[in-house]
C-alpha positions, 0 to 999 in steps of 0.5 A, a space after each residue: 499500499 502506498 500514499 502518493 498524494 501531493 498537497 495542492 495538486 489539481 487535475 487541471 493542467 493549466 494550474 501551478 501544480 497539476 498532479 500529473 507533473 508531480 514526482 508523486 505521480 511518477 512514484 505512484 506509477 512506479 509502484 505498479 498498484 493493483 488498485 488505484 484510488 484517485 481523489 483529486 478535484 478539491 483544488 480544481 474548485 478554487 476560483 482561479 482554477 475553475 475558470 478552466 473547468 471545461 478542460 477537466 474531463 480531457 485533463 483527467 482522462 490523460 492522467 487516468 490513461 497513464 494509470 490504465 497503461 500500467 502493466 499491473 492493470 490496476 482497478 481504478 476508483 475515482 473519489 468524489 472529493 470531500 465537501 468544502 466548508 467556509 474557508 479562506 482559500 477561494 475553494 468553492 463547494 458550489 464548484 465541486 457540486 456543479 463542476 467537479 463532481 458531475 465530471 467525475 461521474 461522467 468519466 466514471 460512467 464513460 470509462 466503467 470506473 468505480 466511484 467512491 463517494 466521500 462527499 456524501 459521507 462528509 457533507 453534513 459533518 463540518 465538525 470532521 474538518 479542521 478550522 480551515 474548512 478544507 482539510 479533514 481532521 482525524 475523524 474526517 480521515 477515518 470516514 474517508 478511509 472507511 468509505 474507501 475500504 468499503 468500496 474496495 471490499 464490495 468490489 472484490 466481493 462482486 467480482 
């Protein structure tokens, strides 16, 4: 098991920190996973990034295609990112709801990929986030881990 997150990363390629350009993405691919959990989109909801939302699907597909090309042929799960509460980072929950999440659902449907919905699991729980309204606390991280675990178990039982 590995964690290859890169804080502040985006799906969108025309930002200052696209995940596809981060060393963590290289490490993730070199890990040759059997299962790939992709939880991106939060930083794409930032006001200045969201102006490029029309590029989200092709940019995400570029990233997914690189994972699909791995010789380990991983089972890919896309995660609906956690909700955003009041914050000073210009990250807008409405952008998640109206732009990011529908596009993640579109990609999953078109590509036959599984979805893990951590948004729904956390949307009524601002108390599971640090005071910044963005980053999950240990309680929020536990909810996310539980949702991921349940999705993996369910997918292996139904295979």
